[in-house]
C-alpha positions in Angstrom: -11.2 -11.4 10.8 -14.3 -9.7 8.7 -17.1 -9.4 11.2 -20.8 -8.8 9.8 -21.2 -5.4 8.5 -23.0 -2.6 10.9 -23.4 0.8 11.0 -20.1 2.4 12.6 -19.7 6.0 14.1 -16.1 6.5 12.5 -13.9 9.6 14.1 -11.1 10.3 12.0 -7.7 10.4 13.6 -5.7 14.0 13.2 -4.5 14.4 9.7 -0.9 15.6 9.9 -0.2 18.3 7.6 1.8 18.0 4.4 3.4 21.0 2.2 1.4 21.6 -1.0 5.0 21.9 -2.5 6.4 18.4 -1.0 3.4 16.7 -2.2 3.8 17.9 -6.0 7.5 17.2 -5.7 6.9 13.7 -4.4 4.4 13.3 -6.8 7.0 13.9 -9.7 9.5 12.1 -8.2 7.2 8.7 -7.3 5.1 8.6 -10.5 8.9 7.6 -12.1 9.6 4.9 -9.7 9.1 1.3 -11.4 8.2 -1.6 -9.4 11.0 -4.5 -8.8 10.2 -7.9 -9.4 9.8 -10.1 -6.7 11.4 -13.5 -6.7 9.6 -16.3 -8.6 8.0 -13.5 -10.4 9.7 -12.5 -13.9 8.2 -9.0 -13.5 6.1 -9.0 -16.5 2.9 -10.5 -14.9 2.5 -12.8 -17.6 1.6 -16.6 -16.4 -0.4 -17.3 -19.2 -3.0 -15.0 -17.3 -2.3 -11.6 -18.4 0.4 -9.1 -18.3 0.5 -5.4 -17.6 -1.1 -3.5 -15.1 -1.5 0.2 -13.7 -0.7 2.1 -10.8 -2.6 4.7 -8.4 -1.2 7.5 -6.1 -2.6 7.7 -2.6 -1.3 10.6 -0.6 -0.4 10.2 2.8 -3.8 10.4 5.3 -3.3 10.2 8.8 -1.2 8.4 11.7 -2.5 6.2 14.5 -1.7 3.7 16.8 -4.1 1.2 15.4 -4.6 -1.8 13.1 -7.7 -2.8 11.9 -6.4 -5.9 10.7 -4.3 -7.5 13.4 -5.8 -5.7 16.0 -9.6 -4.8 15.1 -11.4 -3.0 17.6 -8.4 -1.9 19.7 -6.7 1.5 20.0 -3.2 2.0 21.1 -2.1 -1.5 21.2 -0.5 -1.3 18.0 2.3 0.5 17.0 2.2 3.9 15.1 1.3 3.5 11.4 0.9 5.4 8.5 -2.3 5.3 6.5 -2.6 6.2 3.1 -6.1 6.1 0.5 -9.1 5.7 2.8 -9.5 8.6 5.3 -11.6 7.1 7.5 -9.5 4.0 8.6 -9.2 3.0 12.5 -9.5 0.0 14.5 -13.1 -0.8 13.6 -12.9 -0.2 9.8 -14.4 -3.2 7.9 -15.1 -3.6 4.1 -18.5 -2.0 3.9 -17.3 1.1 5.9 -14.2 1.9 4.0 -16.5 1.8 0.7 -18.4 4.7 2.8 -15.5 6.8 3.4 -13.4 9.0 1.5 -9.9 8.3 -0.2 -6.5 10.3 -0.7 -6.3 8.3 -4.1 -5.3 9.4 -7.7 -8.4 7.2 -8.5 -11.6 7.7 -6.7 -12.8 4.2 -7.1 -9.9 3.3 -4.8 -11.2 3.5 -1.3 -8.6 1.0 0.3 -6.5 1.4 3.0 -2.9 1.0 2.8 -0.4 1.3 5.7 3.2 1.2 6.8 4.9 1.4 10.4 5.7 5.0 11.3 9.5 6.1 10.3 11.9 7.7 12.8 15.3 9.7 11.3 17.7 9.7 14.1 14.8 9.4 16.5 12.6 11.8 15.4 9.2 10.6 13.5 9.1 11.9 9.6 5.4 11.5 8.2 5.6 9.9 4.7 4.5 11.9 1.3 2.4 9.4 -0.4 2.5 5.8 -2.0 2.3 4.6 -5.0 0.2 1.5 -5.4 1.0 -0.9 -8.5 -1.6 -3.2 -9.5 0.2 -5.6 -11.6 -1.3 -8.1 -13.7 -4.1 -7.8 -16.3 -6.6 -9.5 -18.6 -9.5 -12.1 -18.7 -7.7 -14.5 -16.1 -6.7 -12.1 -13.3 -9.3 -11.4 -10.7 -9.6 -8.7 -8.6 -9.7 -8.7 -5.0 -13.2 -8.7 -3.1 -14.2 -5.8 -0.8 -12.8 -6.5 2.8 -9.6 -8.8 1.3 -6.7 -8.0 3.9 -3.2 -8.7 3.9 0.4 -8.0 5.3 3.6 -8.8 4.2 7.2 -7.6 4.4 10.2 -8.1 6.9 12.3 -9.9 4.4 14.3 -9.5 1.4 12.1 -10.9 -0.7 8.7 -8.8 0.0 10.6 -5.7 1.5 13.6 -3.1 0.4 14.8 0.2 0.9 15.9 2.8 -2.1 16.3 6.3 -3.3 14.4 7.9 -6.3 15.1 11.1 -7.7 13.1 12.9 -10.4 14.0 11.5 -14.0 16.2 8.8 -13.0 16.0 5.3 -12.2 15.8 4.6 -8.4 18.4 2.2 -6.8 17.4 -0.1 -4.5 19.5 -2.0 -1.6 20.1 -5.7 -1.5 18.7 -6.3 2.0 15.7 -5.0 4.0 18.2 -4.2 7.2 20.4 -1.9 5.5 18.8 1.7 4.4 20.7 3.5 2.0 21.9 7.3 2.5 20.0 9.4 0.0 22.1 12.5 -1.8 20.9 16.0 -2.3 18.1 15.7 -4.8 17.1 12.2 -4.1 14.4 10.9 -1.8 14.2 7.6 0.3 11.6 5.0 -0.7 10.1 1.6 0.8 8.8 -0.8 -1.4 6.9 -3.7 -0.2 5.4 -6.4 -2.5 2.6 -8.9 -2.3 2.2 -12.1 -3.5 0.1 -12.6 -6.5 -1.8 -16.0 -5.8 -4.7 -16.3 -4.0 -6.5 -19.3 -2.6 -9.6 -18.0 -3.8 -11.8 -17.9 -0.9 -9.9 -16.8 2.2 -10.5 -12.5 3.2 -7.8 -13.2 5.4 -5.7 -15.7 7.3 -4.4 -16.7 10.8 -0.7 -15.0 9.6 -2.7 -12.4 7.6 -0.5 -13.3 4.7 -0.7 -17.4 4.2 -3.7 -16.8 1.7 -1.8 -15.6 -0.7 1.8 -16.8 -2.3 4.0 -15.9 -4.8 4.0 -17.6 -8.5 6.8 -20.0 -9.3 8.0 -19.6 -12.7 5.3 -17.4 -13.2 2.7 -19.9 -12.6 0.3 -20.0 -9.3 0.4 -23.3 -7.7 -2.8 -25.9 -7.3 -3.6 -24.8 -4.0 -3.4 -21.0 -4.5 -4.9 -20.9 -7.9 -6.3 -17.6 -8.4 -4.3 -15.0 -10.1 -4.9 -11.7 -8.8 -2.9 -8.4 -9.3 0.5 -8.6 -7.4 0.0 -5.4 -5.4 3.3 -3.6 -4.8 3.7 -0.4 -2.5 6.0 2.4 -2.8 6.0 4.8 -0.1 8.0 8.3 -0.8 9.5 10.6 2.1 10.2 13.9 2.6 14.0 15.2 2.5 14.0 15.5 6.1 14.6 11.6 5.9 18.3 10.9 4.7 18.1 7.1 5.4 21.2 5.5 6.5 21.8 3.8 10.3 19.3 6.5 11.9 16.3 5.1 10.2 14.2 3.0 12.8 10.3 2.5 12.3 7.9 2.0 15.1 7.8 -1.6 14.4 11.5 -1.8 15.4 14.7 -1.9 13.1 14.6 -1.1 9.4 14.4 -4.7 8.6 10.9 -5.0 10.5 9.6 -2.8 7.1 6.2 -4.1 6.3 2.7 -3.3 4.8 -1.2 -3.6 5.0 -3.6 -3.5 2.3 -7.2 -3.6 3.2 -8.9 -3.9 0.0 -12.3 -1.7 -0.9 -13.0 -0.6 -4.5 -16.3 0.5 -5.6 -18.4 -1.7 -7.7 -16.5 -3.6 -10.6 -14.0 -0.6 -11.0 -11.0 -3.0 -10.0 -11.8 -5.8 -12.5 -12.5 -2.8 -14.9 -9.3 -1.7 -14.4 -7.8 -5.0 -14.4 -9.3 -5.8 -18.3 -8.2 -2.4 -19.2 -11.6 -0.8 -19.2 -10.6 2.3 -17.7 -10.6 4.0 -14.3 -10.6 7.7 -13.0 -6.8 8.4 -13.3 -7.2 12.3 -12.0 -8.1 12.6 -8.3 -7.1 14.6 -5.6 -3.8 15.7 -4.4 -3.9 16.7 -0.9 -7.6 15.9 -0.8 -10.3 13.4 -0.5 -12.7 11.9 -2.9 -14.8 9.0 -2.4 -18.1 7.1 -2.0 -19.0 8.8 1.4 -18.7 12.2 3.2 -15.2 12.4 5.2 -15.5 11.7 8.4 -15.7 14.3 11.1 -12.1 15.5 12.3 
């Protein structure tokens, strides 16, 4: 999947407007949302390979009918996606192009691209506010993703869930990805997608875009996927216009098709440094851009 690095002329997709008020409110709500543990993982990232972790908040960047992992080089052939993080993400994105881009993430070293299918409430598309990206697992035995690492997961109760979150309160989640809760006044719909934490150690991608990662069993990685990487949990927050319930559908189909993609691109050793507890830029843009290169032209 990963092609040789070439100079790319990247045209930035139109960035949908998100109000400053919505962004601030969303940040306050999303900052209180803990990640749910995945089956086969006790939730603390132990595995004798380090616990803890950190989170990066990435504001909504843009929408486009492209998928640089599943349909590289093609536009208009994918269902509509909502992108967070790297503002240059398009059908031609590769690791080196992402590293030359800019980001909406709170850590300007994180030039990764994250995306989910577009959401519709009663047939009307509603853009998300932001995504909280949890990287769970710390310590010397947890290995950072290499730039250009790709993965896709979801579409199952083990890896995707819908919930409601309100500021200052614990979120509530459903038990089936096919069922979207109806969120009351003062709470917002969230979608959480969980990626496995055990890597085969060599593949940047795989034919199905996920088999190079598997879940730990009893918090221990299997011998064919021996490398412990951070477990990524993407929690997407939606505005009040999304009330949830049976009126929610996705560009990929029913609510049960909820999934997410990650395309990793961190500056230098910054991800490994954060895994090792050696800091990171925690203060970054809100509805803005920062990164290793100039923002792409609108």
